[in-house]
DRENPA-3360 file (N, C-alpha, C; in nm, 2 decimals, always signed):
BEGIN
1 = XXXXXXXX = +0.08/-0.12/+0.00/+0.00/+0.00/+0.00/+0.09/+0.12/+0.00 ~ +0.05/+0.22/-0.07/+0.12/+0.34/-0.08/+0.09/+0.44/+0.03 ~ +0.19/+0.50/+0.09/+0.18/+0.59/+0.20/+0.15/+0.73/+0.15 ~ +0.04/+0.79/+0.19/+0.01/+0.92/+0.14/+0.01/+1.02/+0.25 ~ +0.04/+1.14/+0.22/+0.03/+1.25/+0.32/-0.12/+1.28/+0.34 ~ -0.15/+1.36/+0.44/-0.29/+1.39/+0.48/-0.36/+1.45/+0.36 ~ -0.30/+1.55/+0.30/-0.37/+1.62/+0.19/-0.40/+1.53/+0.07 ~ -0.30/+1.45/+0.03/-0.32/+1.35/-0.08/-0.42/+1.25/-0.04;
9 = XXXXXXXX = -0.41/+1.19/+0.08/-0.50/+1.09/+0.12/-0.65/+1.13/+0.12 ~ -0.67/+1.26/+0.17/-0.80/+1.31/+0.18/-0.86/+1.33/+0.04 ~ -0.77/+1.38/-0.05/-0.82/+1.40/-0.19/-0.86/+1.27/-0.26 ~ -0.77/+1.17/-0.25/-0.80/+1.04/-0.31/-0.93/+0.98/-0.25 ~ -0.94/+0.99/-0.11/-1.06/+0.94/-0.05/-1.19/+1.01/-0.09 ~ -1.18/+1.14/-0.12/-1.29/+1.22/-0.16/-1.33/+1.17/-0.31 ~ -1.23/+1.15/-0.39/-1.26/+1.10/-0.52/-1.34/+0.96/-0.52 ~ -1.29/+0.88/-0.43/-1.36/+0.75/-0.42/-1.50/+0.77/-0.37;
17 = XXXXXXXX = -1.52/+0.86/-0.27/-1.66/+0.89/-0.22/-1.75/+0.94/-0.33 ~ -1.69/+1.01/-0.43/-1.77/+1.06/-0.54/-1.78/+0.97/-0.65 ~ -1.71/+0.85/-0.63/-1.71/+0.75/-0.74/-1.65/+0.81/-0.87 ~ -1.54/+0.87/-0.85/-1.48/+0.95/-0.97/-1.33/+0.91/-0.98 ~ -1.30/+0.79/-1.03/-1.16/+0.75/-1.05/-1.09/+0.83/-1.15 ~ -1.16/+0.89/-1.25/-1.10/+0.98/-1.35/-1.13/+1.13/-1.30 ~ -1.02/+1.21/-1.30/-1.04/+1.35/-1.25/-0.95/+1.44/-1.33 ~ -0.97/+1.57/-1.30/-0.89/+1.68/-1.37/-0.83/+1.77/-1.26;
25 = XXXXXXXX = -0.75/+1.86/-1.31/-0.70/+1.96/-1.22/-0.81/+2.04/-1.15 ~ -0.92/+2.07/-1.22/-1.03/+2.14/-1.16/-1.09/+2.07/-1.04 ~ -1.08/+1.94/-1.04/-1.13/+1.86/-0.93/-1.05/+1.88/-0.81 ~ -0.92/+1.89/-0.83/-0.82/+1.91/-0.72/-0.85/+2.05/-0.66 ~ -0.86/+2.15/-0.75/-0.89/+2.28/-0.70/-1.02/+2.29/-0.62 ~ -1.12/+2.22/-0.67/-1.25/+2.22/-0.60/-1.25/+2.14/-0.47 ~ -1.19/+2.02/-0.47/-1.19/+1.94/-0.35/-1.09/+1.99/-0.24 ~ -0.98/+2.04/-0.28/-0.87/+2.08/-0.18/-0.88/+2.23/-0.15;
33 = XXXXXXXX = -0.97/+2.30/-0.23/-0.98/+2.44/-0.22/-0.85/+2.51/-0.22 ~ -0.78/+2.49/-0.33/-0.64/+2.53/-0.35/-0.63/+2.60/-0.49 ~ -0.51/+2.65/-0.51/-0.48/+2.71/-0.64/-0.44/+2.61/-0.75 ~ -0.45/+2.65/-0.87/-0.42/+2.55/-0.98/-0.27/+2.52/-0.98 ~ -0.19/+2.61/-0.93/-0.04/+2.58/-0.92/-0.02/+2.47/-0.82 ~ -0.08/+2.48/-0.70/-0.07/+2.38/-0.60/-0.13/+2.25/-0.65 ~ -0.24/+2.26/-0.72/-0.30/+2.14/-0.78/-0.21/+2.06/-0.87 ~ -0.14/+2.14/-0.96/-0.04/+2.09/-1.05/+0.07/+2.02/-0.98;
41 = XXXXXXXX = +0.12/+2.08/-0.87/+0.23/+2.02/-0.79/+0.18/+1.89/-0.73 ~ +0.05/+1.88/-0.69/+0.00/+1.76/-0.63/-0.01/+1.65/-0.73 ~ -0.05/+1.68/-0.85/-0.06/+1.59/-0.96/+0.08/+1.53/-0.99 ~ +0.18/+1.62/-1.00/+0.32/+1.57/-1.03/+0.36/+1.47/-0.92 ~ +0.34/+1.51/-0.79/+0.38/+1.42/-0.68/+0.31/+1.29/-0.69 ~ +0.18/+1.29/-0.72/+0.10/+1.16/-0.72/+0.14/+1.07/-0.83 ~ +0.18/+1.13/-0.95/+0.23/+1.06/-1.06/+0.36/+0.99/-1.03 ~ +0.45/+1.07/-0.97/+0.58/+1.02/-0.93/+0.57/+0.90/-0.84;
49 = XXXXXXXX = +0.48/+0.91/-0.75/+0.46/+0.80/-0.65/+0.37/+0.69/-0.70 ~ +0.33/+0.70/-0.82/+0.25/+0.60/-0.89/+0.11/+0.58/-0.82 ~ +0.05/+0.68/-0.77/-0.08/+0.68/-0.71/-0.18/+0.71/-0.82 ~ -0.15/+0.79/-0.92/-0.24/+0.82/-1.03/-0.16/+0.80/-1.16 ~ -0.24/+0.80/-1.27/-0.18/+0.78/-1.40/-0.24/+0.89/-1.49 ~ -0.15/+0.94/-1.58/-0.20/+1.04/-1.67/-0.26/+0.97/-1.79 ~ -0.39/+1.00/-1.82/-0.45/+0.94/-1.94/-0.43/+1.02/-2.07 ~ -0.45/+1.15/-2.06/-0.42/+1.24/-2.16/-0.42/+1.38/-2.10;
57 = XXXXXXXX = -0.39/+1.48/-2.18/-0.37/+1.61/-2.13/-0.49/+1.66/-2.04 ~ -0.46/+1.68/-1.91/-0.56/+1.73/-1.82/-0.65/+1.63/-1.76 ~ -0.63/+1.50/-1.79/-0.71/+1.39/-1.73/-0.62/+1.28/-1.67 ~ -0.66/+1.24/-1.55/-0.58/+1.14/-1.47/-0.68/+1.04/-1.41 ~ -0.62/+0.92/-1.38/-0.70/+0.82/-1.32/-0.62/+0.76/-1.20 ~ -0.70/+0.72/-1.10/-0.64/+0.66/-0.98/-0.60/+0.52/-1.01 ~ -0.48/+0.48/-0.97/-0.43/+0.34/-0.98/-0.48/+0.27/-0.86 ~ -0.56/+0.16/-0.87/-0.61/+0.09/-0.76/-0.50/+0.05/-0.66;
65 = XXXXXXXX = -0.52/+0.07/-0.53/-0.42/+0.05/-0.43/-0.38/-0.10/-0.42 ~ -0.47/-0.19/-0.46/-0.43/-0.33/-0.45/-0.32/-0.37/-0.54 ~ -0.28/-0.28/-0.63/-0.16/-0.31/-0.71/-0.03/-0.29/-0.63 ~ -0.04/-0.24/-0.51/+0.08/-0.23/-0.43/+0.18/-0.14/-0.50 ~ +0.30/-0.19/-0.51/+0.41/-0.11/-0.57/+0.43/-0.13/-0.72 ~ +0.33/-0.20/-0.78/+0.34/-0.23/-0.93/+0.35/-0.10/-1.01 ~ +0.43/-0.10/-1.11/+0.45/+0.02/-1.19/+0.35/+0.02/-1.31 ~ +0.30/-0.09/-1.35/+0.21/-0.09/-1.47/+0.07/-0.07/-1.42;
73 = XXXXXXXX = -0.01/+0.00/-1.50/-0.15/+0.03/-1.47/-0.24/-0.07/-1.52 ~ -0.33/-0.13/-1.44/-0.43/-0.22/-1.48/-0.56/-0.19/-1.41 ~ -0.59/-0.07/-1.39/-0.71/-0.03/-1.32/-0.84/-0.05/-1.40 ~ -0.93/+0.04/-1.39/-1.06/+0.03/-1.45/-1.04/+0.06/-1.60 ~ -1.02/-0.05/-1.68/-0.98/-0.04/-1.82/-1.10/+0.02/-1.90 ~ -1.22/-0.01/-1.86/-1.34/+0.04/-1.93/-1.34/+0.19/-1.92 ~ -1.32/+0.24/-1.80/-1.32/+0.39/-1.78/-1.21/+0.45/-1.85 ~ -1.09/+0.39/-1.85/-0.97/+0.44/-1.91/-1.00/+0.45/-2.06;
81 = XXXXXXXX = -1.06/+0.34/-2.12/-1.08/+0.34/-2.26/-1.17/+0.46/-2.30 ~ -1.28/+0.48/-2.23/-1.37/+0.59/-2.26/-1.30/+0.72/-2.26 ~ -1.22/+0.74/-2.16/-1.15/+0.87/-2.15/-1.04/+0.90/-2.25 ~ -0.98/+0.79/-2.30/-0.88/+0.80/-2.40/-0.93/+0.82/-2.54 ~ -1.03/+0.75/-2.58/-1.08/+0.76/-2.72/-1.12/+0.90/-2.75 ~ -1.09/+0.94/-2.88/-1.11/+1.08/-2.92/-1.22/+1.10/-3.01 ~ -1.32/+1.01/-3.01/-1.44/+1.02/-3.10/-1.56/+0.95/-3.03 ~ -1.68/+1.00/-3.06/-1.80/+0.94/-3.01/-1.83/+0.81/-3.09;
89 = XXXXXXXX = -1.77/+0.79/-3.21/-1.80/+0.67/-3.29/-1.70/+0.56/-3.25 ~ -1.73/+0.50/-3.14/-1.64/+0.40/-3.09/-1.72/+0.29/-3.01 ~ -1.67/+0.18/-2.98/-1.73/+0.09/-2.89/-1.62/-0.01/-2.84 ~ -1.64/-0.06/-2.71/-1.56/-0.16/-2.66/-1.60/-0.29/-2.72 ~ -1.50/-0.37/-2.77/-1.53/-0.48/-2.85/-1.44/-0.61/-2.82 ~ -1.47/-0.71/-2.89/-1.39/-0.84/-2.89/-1.38/-0.89/-2.75 ~ -1.25/-0.92/-2.71/-1.24/-0.99/-2.58/-1.29/-0.91/-2.46 ~ -1.27/-0.78/-2.47/-1.31/-0.69/-2.37/-1.47/-0.69/-2.35;
97 = XXXXXXXX = -1.54/-0.69/-2.46/-1.68/-0.70/-2.46/-1.73/-0.84/-2.41 ~ -1.65/-0.94/-2.45/-1.68/-1.08/-2.41/-1.68/-1.09/-2.26 ~ -1.58/-1.02/-2.20/-1.56/-1.02/-2.05/-1.68/-0.95/-1.99 ~ -1.72/-0.84/-2.04/-1.83/-0.76/-1.99/-1.96/-0.85/-1.99 ~ -1.99/-0.92/-2.09/-2.11/-1.00/-2.10/-2.10/-1.14/-2.04 ~ -1.99/-1.17/-1.97/-1.98/-1.30/-1.91/-1.95/-1.41/-2.00 ~ -1.88/-1.38/-2.11/-1.85/-1.48/-2.21/-1.71/-1.54/-2.19 ~ -1.64/-1.50/-2.09/-1.51/-1.55/-2.05/-1.49/-1.54/-1.90;
105 = XXXXXXXX = -1.42/-1.63/-1.85/-1.39/-1.63/-1.71/-1.25/-1.57/-1.68 ~ -1.17/-1.54/-1.79/-1.04/-1.49/-1.77/-1.04/-1.34/-1.75 ~ -0.94/-1.29/-1.68/-0.94/-1.14/-1.65/-0.90/-1.07/-1.78 ~ -0.95/-0.94/-1.78/-0.92/-0.86/-1.90/-0.79/-0.78/-1.86 ~ -0.69/-0.80/-1.95/-0.56/-0.72/-1.93/-0.54/-0.63/-2.04 ~ -0.63/-0.63/-2.14/-0.61/-0.54/-2.25/-0.75/-0.50/-2.30 ~ -0.77/-0.37/-2.34/-0.89/-0.32/-2.38/-0.89/-0.30/-2.53 ~ -0.99/-0.36/-2.60/-1.00/-0.35/-2.74/-1.11/-0.25/-2.78;
113 = XXXXXXXX = -1.07/-0.15/-2.85/-1.17/-0.04/-2.89/-1.18/-0.03/-3.04 ~ -1.30/-0.04/-3.09/-1.33/-0.02/-3.23/-1.36/+0.13/-3.25 ~ -1.30/+0.19/-3.34/-1.32/+0.34/-3.36/-1.31/+0.38/-3.50 ~ -1.37/+0.48/-3.54/-1.37/+0.53/-3.68/-1.26/+0.63/-3.70 ~ -1.20/+0.68/-3.59/-1.09/+0.78/-3.60/-0.96/+0.73/-3.55 ~ -0.86/+0.74/-3.64/-0.73/+0.68/-3.60/-0.67/+0.76/-3.49 ~ -0.61/+0.68/-3.39/-0.54/+0.74/-3.28/-0.45/+0.63/-3.22 ~ -0.36/+0.67/-3.13/-0.27/+0.58/-3.07/-0.28/+0.61/-2.92;
121 = XXXXXXXX = -0.27/+0.50/-2.84/-0.27/+0.52/-2.69/-0.14/+0.58/-2.64 ~ -0.15/+0.64/-2.52/-0.03/+0.69/-2.46/+0.07/+0.58/-2.45 ~ +0.20/+0.61/-2.47/+0.31/+0.51/-2.46/+0.31/+0.43/-2.33 ~ +0.28/+0.50/-2.22/+0.29/+0.43/-2.09/+0.19/+0.32/-2.08 ~ +0.08/+0.33/-2.15/-0.02/+0.22/-2.14/-0.06/+0.16/-2.27 ~ +0.04/+0.16/-2.37/+0.02/+0.11/-2.50/-0.01/-0.04/-2.50 ~ +0.04/-0.11/-2.39/+0.01/-0.25/-2.39/-0.12/-0.29/-2.33 ~ -0.20/-0.18/-2.28/-0.33/-0.20/-2.22/-0.44/-0.17/-2.32;
129 = XXXXXXXX = -0.41/-0.10/-2.43/-0.51/-0.05/-2.52/-0.48/-0.09/-2.66 ~ -0.58/-0.14/-2.73/-0.56/-0.17/-2.87/-0.68/-0.11/-2.95 ~ -0.64/-0.02/-3.05/-0.75/+0.04/-3.13/-0.76/-0.04/-3.26 ~ -0.88/-0.07/-3.30/-0.91/-0.13/-3.43/-0.99/-0.03/-3.51 ~ -0.94/+0.01/-3.62/-1.00/+0.12/-3.70/-1.10/+0.06/-3.81 ~ -1.22/+0.11/-3.82/-1.32/+0.07/-3.92/-1.39/+0.19/-3.97 ~ -1.46/+0.17/-4.08/-1.54/+0.27/-4.14/-1.66/+0.30/-4.05 ~ -1.70/+0.42/-4.04/-1.81/+0.47/-3.95/-1.93/+0.38/-3.97;
137 = XXXXXXXX = -1.96/+0.34/-4.09/-2.08/+0.26/-4.13/-2.08/+0.13/-4.06 ~ -1.96/+0.08/-4.02/-1.95/-0.05/-3.95/-1.97/-0.05/-3.80 ~ -1.99/+0.07/-3.75/-2.01/+0.08/-3.60/-2.16/+0.08/-3.57 ~ -2.21/-0.03/-3.53/-2.35/-0.05/-3.50/-2.36/-0.17/-3.40 ~ -2.48/-0.20/-3.36/-2.50/-0.31/-3.26/-2.44/-0.27/-3.12 ~ -2.46/-0.15/-3.08/-2.39/-0.10/-2.96/-2.49/-0.07/-2.85 ~ -2.45/-0.09/-2.73/-2.53/-0.05/-2.61/-2.45/+0.05/-2.53 ~ -2.52/+0.14/-2.46/-2.45/+0.22/-2.36/-2.47/+0.16/-2.23;
145 = XXXXXXXX = -2.36/+0.12/-2.17/-2.37/+0.04/-2.04/-2.30/+0.12/-1.93 ~ -2.37/+0.11/-1.81/-2.31/+0.18/-1.69/-2.19/+0.10/-1.64 ~ -2.08/+0.17/-1.63/-1.96/+0.10/-1.57/-1.93/+0.15/-1.43 ~ -1.98/+0.27/-1.40/-1.98/+0.32/-1.26/-2.12/+0.38/-1.24 ~ -2.14/+0.43/-1.12/-2.27/+0.49/-1.09/-2.30/+0.62/-1.17 ~ -2.20/+0.67/-1.23/-2.21/+0.80/-1.30/-2.17/+0.80/-1.44 ~ -2.11/+0.69/-1.49/-2.05/+0.69/-1.62/-2.09/+0.57/-1.70 ~ -2.11/+0.59/-1.83/-2.15/+0.49/-1.92/-2.04/+0.47/-2.03;
153 = XXXXXXXX = -2.04/+0.36/-2.10/-1.94/+0.33/-2.20/-2.01/+0.26/-2.32 ~ -1.97/+0.29/-2.44/-2.03/+0.22/-2.56/-1.97/+0.08/-2.57 ~ -2.05/-0.02/-2.58/-2.00/-0.16/-2.59/-2.09/-0.24/-2.68 ~ -2.03/-0.33/-2.76/-2.11/-0.41/-2.85/-2.20/-0.50/-2.77 ~ -2.33/-0.51/-2.82/-2.42/-0.60/-2.75/-2.38/-0.75/-2.77 ~ -2.44/-0.84/-2.71/-2.40/-0.98/-2.71/-2.39/-1.03/-2.85 ~ -2.49/-1.00/-2.93/-2.50/-1.06/-3.07/-2.39/-1.00/-3.16 ~ -2.36/-0.86/-3.14/-2.26/-0.80/-3.22/-2.12/-0.85/-3.17;
161 = XXXXXXXX = -2.11/-0.87/-3.04/-1.98/-0.93/-2.99/-1.95/-1.06/-3.05 ~ -2.05/-1.14/-3.07/-2.04/-1.28/-3.13/-1.99/-1.27/-3.28 ~ -2.06/-1.18/-3.36/-2.02/-1.18/-3.50/-1.88/-1.11/-3.52 ~ -1.85/-1.01/-3.43/-1.72/-0.95/-3.44/-1.61/-1.06/-3.40 ~ -1.64/-1.13/-3.30/-1.54/-1.24/-3.25/-1.52/-1.34/-3.36 ~ -1.63/-1.38/-3.43/-1.61/-1.48/-3.53/-1.54/-1.43/-3.66 ~ -1.55/-1.30/-3.68/-1.48/-1.24/-3.79/-1.33/-1.22/-3.76 ~ -1.30/-1.19/-3.63/-1.16/-1.17/-3.59/-1.13/-1.24/-3.46;
169 = XXXXXXXX = -1.13/-1.38/-3.46/-1.10/-1.45/-3.34/-0.96/-1.42/-3.28 ~ -0.87/-1.36/-3.36/-0.74/-1.33/-3.31/-0.74/-1.22/-3.20 ~ -0.86/-1.15/-3.19/-0.87/-1.05/-3.08/-0.95/-1.11/-2.96 ~ -0.98/-1.24/-2.97/-1.06/-1.30/-2.87/-1.01/-1.43/-2.81 ~ -0.88/-1.46/-2.84/-0.83/-1.58/-2.78/-0.85/-1.70/-2.87 ~ -0.90/-1.69/-2.99/-0.91/-1.80/-3.08/-1.06/-1.85/-3.08 ~ -1.09/-1.94/-3.17/-1.22/-1.99/-3.19/-1.27/-2.07/-3.07 ~ -1.18/-2.14/-3.00/-1.23/-2.22/-2.88/-1.28/-2.12/-2.77;
177 = XXXXXXXX = -1.22/-2.01/-2.76/-1.27/-1.91/-2.66/-1.40/-1.85/-2.70 ~ -1.41/-1.83/-2.83/-1.54/-1.78/-2.88/-1.65/-1.88/-2.86 ~ -1.62/-2.00/-2.89/-1.72/-2.11/-2.87/-1.76/-2.12/-2.73 ~ -1.67/-2.11/-2.64/-1.70/-2.12/-2.50/-1.78/-2.00/-2.46 ~ -1.75/-1.88/-2.51/-1.83/-1.76/-2.48/-1.97/-1.78/-2.53 ~ -1.99/-1.83/-2.64/-2.13/-1.85/-2.69/-2.21/-1.95/-2.60 ~ -2.13/-2.05/-2.56/-2.20/-2.15/-2.47/-2.24/-2.09/-2.34 ~ -2.15/-2.00/-2.28/-2.18/-1.94/-2.15/-2.30/-1.85/-2.15;
185 = XXXXXXXX = -2.33/-1.79/-2.27/-2.44/-1.69/-2.28/-2.55/-1.74/-2.37 ~ -2.56/-1.87/-2.40/-2.65/-1.93/-2.49/-2.80/-1.90/-2.46 ~ -2.83/-1.88/-2.33/-2.97/-1.85/-2.29/-3.00/-1.70/-2.30 ~ -2.90/-1.62/-2.32/-2.92/-1.48/-2.33/-2.92/-1.43/-2.48 ~ -2.88/-1.52/-2.57/-2.87/-1.48/-2.71/-3.01/-1.46/-2.77 ~ -3.02/-1.35/-2.85/-3.14/-1.33/-2.93/-3.11/-1.38/-3.07 ~ -3.15/-1.50/-3.10/-3.11/-1.56/-3.22/-3.16/-1.49/-3.35 ~ -3.28/-1.43/-3.34/-3.33/-1.36/-3.45/-3.24/-1.24/-3.48;
193 = XXXXXXXX = -3.20/-1.17/-3.37/-3.11/-1.06/-3.39/-2.97/-1.10/-3.44 ~ -2.93/-1.22/-3.39/-2.80/-1.27/-3.43/-2.80/-1.30/-3.58 ~ -2.91/-1.36/-3.63/-2.92/-1.39/-3.77/-2.92/-1.26/-3.85 ~ -2.99/-1.16/-3.80/-3.00/-1.03/-3.87/-2.86/-0.97/-3.88 ~ -2.79/-0.97/-3.77/-2.65/-0.92/-3.76/-2.56/-0.99/-3.86 ~ -2.57/-1.12/-3.87/-2.49/-1.20/-3.96/-2.51/-1.16/-4.10 ~ -2.64/-1.14/-4.13/-2.68/-1.09/-4.27/-2.61/-0.95/-4.29 ~ -2.63/-0.86/-4.20/-2.57/-0.73/-4.21/-2.42/-0.73/-4.22;
201 = XXXXXXXX = -2.36/-0.82/-4.14/-2.21/-0.83/-4.14/-2.16/-0.87/-4.28 ~ -2.24/-0.95/-4.34/-2.21/-0.99/-4.48/-2.07/-1.05/-4.51 ~ -2.04/-1.14/-4.42/-1.91/-1.22/-4.44/-1.94/-1.37/-4.43 ~ -1.93/-1.44/-4.54/-1.96/-1.58/-4.54/-1.89/-1.66/-4.43 ~ -1.77/-1.63/-4.41/-1.69/-1.71/-4.31/-1.75/-1.69/-4.17 ~ -1.81/-1.58/-4.14/-1.87/-1.55/-4.01/-1.99/-1.64/-3.99 ~ -2.08/-1.65/-4.10/-2.20/-1.73/-4.09/-2.16/-1.88/-4.08 ~ -2.06/-1.92/-4.15/-2.02/-2.06/-4.15/-1.96/-2.10/-4.02;
209 = XXXXXXXX = -1.88/-2.02/-3.96/-1.82/-2.05/-3.83/-1.93/-2.05/-3.72 ~ -2.02/-1.96/-3.73/-2.13/-1.96/-3.64/-2.22/-2.08/-3.65 ~ -2.26/-2.12/-3.77/-2.34/-2.24/-3.79/-2.27/-2.36/-3.74 ~ -2.14/-2.38/-3.77/-2.07/-2.49/-3.73/-2.06/-2.50/-3.57 ~ -2.03/-2.39/-3.51/-2.02/-2.39/-3.36/-2.15/-2.42/-3.30 ~ -2.26/-2.36/-3.35/-2.39/-2.39/-3.29/-2.42/-2.54/-3.30 ~ -2.38/-2.59/-3.42/-2.41/-2.74/-3.44/-2.33/-2.82/-3.35 ~ -2.20/-2.79/-3.32/-2.12/-2.87/-3.23/-2.17/-2.86/-3.09;
217 = XXXXXXXX = -2.21/-2.74/-3.05/-2.26/-2.72/-2.91/-2.40/-2.77/-2.89 ~ -2.47/-2.81/-3.00/-2.61/-2.86/-2.99/-2.70/-2.75/-2.94 ~ -2.68/-2.63/-2.98/-2.77/-2.52/-2.94/-2.89/-2.50/-3.03 ~ -3.01/-2.50/-2.98/-3.13/-2.49/-3.06/-3.14/-2.34/-3.10 ~ -3.11/-2.31/-3.23/-3.11/-2.17/-3.27/-3.23/-2.14/-3.36 ~ -3.33/-2.23/-3.36/-3.45/-2.21/-3.44/-3.42/-2.22/-3.59 ~ -3.48/-2.13/-3.67/-3.45/-2.13/-3.81/-3.32/-2.06/-3.85 ~ -3.24/-2.02/-3.75/-3.11/-1.96/-3.78/-3.02/-2.04/-3.86;
225 = XXXXXXXX = -3.03/-2.18/-3.84/-2.94/-2.27/-3.91/-2.97/-2.26/-4.06 ~ -3.10/-2.25/-4.09/-3.14/-2.25/-4.23/-3.09/-2.12/-4.30 ~ -3.09/-2.01/-4.23/-3.04/-1.88/-4.28/-2.89/-1.89/-4.30 ~ -2.82/-1.95/-4.20/-2.68/-1.95/-4.21/-2.63/-2.04/-4.32 ~ -2.70/-2.15/-4.35/-2.66/-2.24/-4.45/-2.66/-2.18/-4.59 ~ -2.74/-2.07/-4.61/-2.74/-2.00/-4.74/-2.61/-1.94/-4.77 ~ -2.52/-1.93/-4.67/-2.39/-1.87/-4.69/-2.28/-1.97/-4.74 ~ -2.32/-2.10/-4.74/-2.22/-2.20/-4.78/-2.20/-2.19/-4.93;
233 = XXXXXXXX = -2.08/-2.16/-4.97/-2.04/-2.15/-5.11/-1.93/-2.25/-5.14 ~ -1.87/-2.25/-5.26/-1.77/-2.34/-5.30/-1.64/-2.32/-5.22 ~ -1.61/-2.20/-5.18/-1.49/-2.17/-5.11/-1.48/-2.24/-4.97 ~ -1.36/-2.29/-4.94/-1.33/-2.34/-4.81/-1.26/-2.23/-4.73 ~ -1.30/-2.22/-4.60/-1.24/-2.12/-4.51/-1.18/-2.19/-4.39 ~ -1.08/-2.13/-4.33/-1.02/-2.19/-4.21/-1.11/-2.16/-4.09 ~ -1.14/-2.26/-4.01/-1.22/-2.24/-3.89/-1.15/-2.14/-3.79 ~ -1.03/-2.17/-3.76/-0.96/-2.08/-3.67/-0.83/-2.03/-3.73;
241 = XXXXXXXX = -0.82/-1.90/-3.78/-0.70/-1.85/-3.84/-0.59/-1.83/-3.74 ~ -0.61/-1.84/-3.61/-0.51/-1.83/-3.51/-0.43/-1.96/-3.48 ~ -0.48/-2.07/-3.54/-0.42/-2.20/-3.52/-0.35/-2.25/-3.64 ~ -0.28/-2.36/-3.63/-0.21/-2.43/-3.74/-0.31/-2.47/-3.85 ~ -0.27/-2.45/-3.97/-0.36/-2.48/-4.08/-0.35/-2.63/-4.11 ~ -0.44/-2.71/-4.06/-0.45/-2.85/-4.08/-0.59/-2.89/-4.06 ~ -0.63/-3.00/-4.13/-0.77/-3.05/-4.12/-0.78/-3.16/-4.02 ~ -0.86/-3.14/-3.92/-0.88/-3.24/-3.81/-1.02/-3.31/-3.83;
249 = XXXXXXXX = -1.12/-3.23/-3.86/-1.26/-3.29/-3.87/-1.33/-3.25/-3.99 ~ -1.43/-3.33/-4.03/-1.51/-3.30/-4.15/-1.64/-3.23/-4.10 ~ -1.69/-3.15/-4.20/-1.82/-3.08/-4.17/-1.89/-3.05/-4.30 ~ -2.01/-3.00/-4.29/-2.09/-2.97/-4.41/-2.09/-2.81/-4.43 ~ -2.00/-2.74/-4.36/-2.00/-2.60/-4.37/-1.89/-2.54/-4.45 ~ -1.82/-2.63/-4.52/-1.71/-2.59/-4.60/-1.60/-2.51/-4.52 ~ -1.58/-2.57/-4.41/-1.47/-2.51/-4.32/-1.36/-2.61/-4.30 ~ -1.24/-2.56/-4.30/-1.13/-2.65/-4.27/-1.12/-2.65/-4.12;
257 = XXXXXXXX = -1.16/-2.75/-4.06/-1.17/-2.76/-3.91/-1.03/-2.80/-3.86 ~ -0.96/-2.69/-3.81/-0.82/-2.71/-3.76/-0.82/-2.71/-3.61 ~ -0.94/-2.73/-3.55/-0.95/-2.74/-3.40/-1.00/-2.87/-3.36 ~ -1.11/-2.91/-3.42/-1.17/-3.04/-3.39/-1.29/-3.03/-3.29 ~ -1.40/-3.10/-3.32/-1.51/-3.10/-3.23/-1.48/-3.13/-3.09 ~ -1.40/-3.24/-3.07/-1.37/-3.28/-2.93/-1.30/-3.17/-2.85 ~ -1.21/-3.09/-2.91/-1.14/-2.99/-2.84/-1.24/-2.88/-2.80 ~ -1.33/-2.84/-2.89/-1.43/-2.74/-2.85/-1.52/-2.79/-2.74;
265 = XXXXXX = -1.57/-2.91/-2.75/-1.65/-2.97/-2.64/-1.57/-2.98/-2.51 ~ -1.45/-3.01/-2.52/-1.36/-3.02/-2.40/-1.35/-2.89/-2.33 ~ -1.33/-2.78/-2.41/-1.32/-2.65/-2.36/-1.44/-2.60/-2.28 ~ -1.56/-2.62/-2.34/-1.68/-2.58/-2.27/-1.72/-2.66/-2.15 ~ -1.66/-2.78/-2.14/-1.69/-2.86/-2.02/-1.59/-2.84/-1.91 ~ -1.49/-2.76/-1.94/-1.38/-2.74/-1.84/-1.43/-2.65/-1.73;
% end
């Protein structure tokens, strides 16, 4: 635990009372009833002692005390992502969204942000943030979710998270993790919406991977299977582009199964 002076400790405690892990110089002036010069000095001291972290010019975030003397920041990544992103056309996606919706039991150590505006994270936290740039037209299927009592963040809904993950399993731990995620939220999935999203996504490989996974897991998706099968064409696609290119199992979805049904079933039963 970091040892703070009375002024610093009272300030940090007040921020926690206000449920405000992200703050500005103005907050210091307001809470401590001090000048901006003194507030700037306090910020410098707290950064040096690794009590807070600079997100961008004028904005800072408290480093959770449970990190002890750790130098790397792994605090509220969702809040950090919202504060760093420089456009309203963004959403938390892929593995980060999977964690939010309960599609993985692993901790989130990196925040994936889909955005229409190119930018780069601060160097000090570059390993905690990954920006994926897309056309503004591709930003849809988003919900505004409360991450604190006073702040919301844009995040892909369950169905958009699934189609995103099936399109880019490299951002989600691979197809086995995606399959496990689908299994964990199978009772929460709106399959009509999922079929609609798949159509809108308009990528045959996404539809084929989804259909094959639902088939392996034995999930009753209603008439979704019929809609997904219309995407089966002559081309063969790799089931998991993050794994070795080899054929383990046969299927009717024109997928090169380089994972195997047994492996997927083993993962969900673990």
